[in-house]
C-alpha positions as CSV (number, residue, x, y, z in Angstrom):
1,X,0.0,0.0,0.0
2,X,1.3,3.5,-0.9
3,X,1.8,5.9,2.0
4,X,-0.6,8.8,2.0
5,X,2.4,11.1,2.7
6,X,4.0,10.1,-0.7
7,X,0.9,10.8,-2.8
8,X,-0.7,13.6,-0.9
9,X,0.3,16.3,-3.4
10,X,-1.4,14.4,-6.2
11,X,-4.8,13.7,-4.6
12,X,-6.4,16.6,-6.5
13,X,-4.9,15.2,-9.7
14,X,-6.3,11.8,-9.0
15,X,-9.8,13.1,-8.3
16,X,-9.8,15.3,-11.4
17,X,-8.7,12.3,-13.4
18,X,-11.7,10.4,-12.1
19,X,-14.0,13.2,-13.3
20,X,-12.5,13.6,-16.8
21,X,-15.0,11.2,-18.4
22,X,-18.0,12.7,-16.6
23,X,-19.7,13.5,-13.3
24,X,-19.5,11.2,-10.3
25,X,-20.0,11.0,-6.5
26,X,-17.7,10.5,-3.6
27,X,-18.2,6.8,-3.0
28,X,-17.9,5.9,-6.6
29,X,-14.7,8.0,-7.0
30,X,-13.2,6.3,-3.9
31,X,-14.1,2.9,-5.2
32,X,-12.6,3.6,-8.6
33,X,-9.4,4.9,-7.1
34,X,-9.0,1.6,-5.2
35,X,-9.8,-0.4,-8.3
36,X,-7.5,1.5,-10.7
37,X,-4.6,1.4,-8.2
38,X,-5.2,-2.3,-7.7
39,X,-5.8,-1.6,-4.0
40,X,-2.3,-0.1,-3.6
41,X,-3.9,3.3,-2.7
42,X,-7.0,3.9,-0.6
43,X,-8.0,7.5,-0.3
44,X,-9.5,8.1,3.2
45,X,-13.0,9.6,3.2
46,X,-11.8,12.7,5.1
47,X,-9.0,13.2,2.5
48,X,-11.5,12.8,-0.3
49,X,-14.1,15.3,1.0
50,X,-11.4,17.8,2.0
51,X,-10.1,17.7,-1.5
52,X,-13.7,18.1,-2.9
53,X,-14.0,21.3,-0.8
54,X,-10.7,22.7,-1.8
55,X,-11.2,21.9,-5.5
56,X,-14.6,23.5,-5.5
57,X,-13.4,26.6,-3.6
58,X,-10.7,27.0,-6.3
59,X,-13.2,26.6,-9.1
60,X,-11.8,23.3,-10.4
61,X,-15.0,21.3,-9.8
62,X,-18.7,22.0,-9.2
63,X,-21.0,20.0,-7.0
64,X,-24.7,19.4,-7.4
65,X,-27.4,17.1,-6.0
66,X,-29.2,14.3,-7.8
67,X,-32.1,12.3,-6.5
68,X,-31.3,8.6,-6.1
69,X,-33.4,5.6,-5.3
70,X,-35.6,5.8,-2.3
71,X,-35.6,9.6,-2.5
72,X,-32.1,10.0,-1.1
73,X,-30.0,12.9,-2.4
74,X,-26.4,12.3,-3.5
75,X,-23.8,15.0,-4.1
76,X,-22.2,14.7,-7.6
77,X,-19.1,16.5,-8.8
78,X,-18.1,17.7,-12.3
79,X,-14.8,19.1,-13.5
80,X,-14.7,22.6,-14.8
81,X,-12.6,24.2,-17.6
82,X,-10.3,25.6,-14.9
83,X,-10.1,22.1,-13.5
84,X,-9.0,20.7,-16.8
85,X,-6.3,23.4,-17.0
86,X,-5.2,22.6,-13.5
87,X,-5.2,18.9,-14.2
88,X,-2.9,19.5,-17.3
89,X,-0.5,21.6,-15.1
90,X,-0.3,18.9,-12.5
91,X,0.4,16.2,-15.1
92,X,3.3,18.4,-16.5
93,X,4.5,18.9,-12.9
94,X,4.4,15.1,-12.3
95,X,6.5,14.4,-15.4
96,X,9.1,16.8,-14.2
97,X,9.0,15.4,-10.6
98,X,9.3,11.9,-11.9
99,X,12.3,12.9,-14.0
100,X,14.1,14.5,-11.1
101,X,13.3,11.8,-8.5
102,X,14.4,9.1,-11.0
103,X,17.9,10.6,-11.0
104,X,18.2,9.7,-7.3
105,X,16.7,6.2,-7.5
106,X,18.9,3.1,-8.2
107,X,18.5,-0.6,-7.5
108,X,20.7,-1.9,-4.8
């Protein structure tokens, strides 16, 4: 399992990635992160919802309610144009980060 300290700076990127193909809600996003990481990364619920708040405050996502079965409301999230730009920036940053860190990694 990946340490949350290692990946913390990319939680927003991961969430935005999960919204690239369309709107989604918290539990579904969390479940898909687990699935795509092959259970190597599990984003805690508090981390996920803190990120939603931060991303929405910065204009990178919008939230809205949808009615679900049995009349229960569920909060959905959608990426914005600003969110797409931010996602692209973070992907470029990741490439640079990976390039630098790889210079200091060697097999022993």
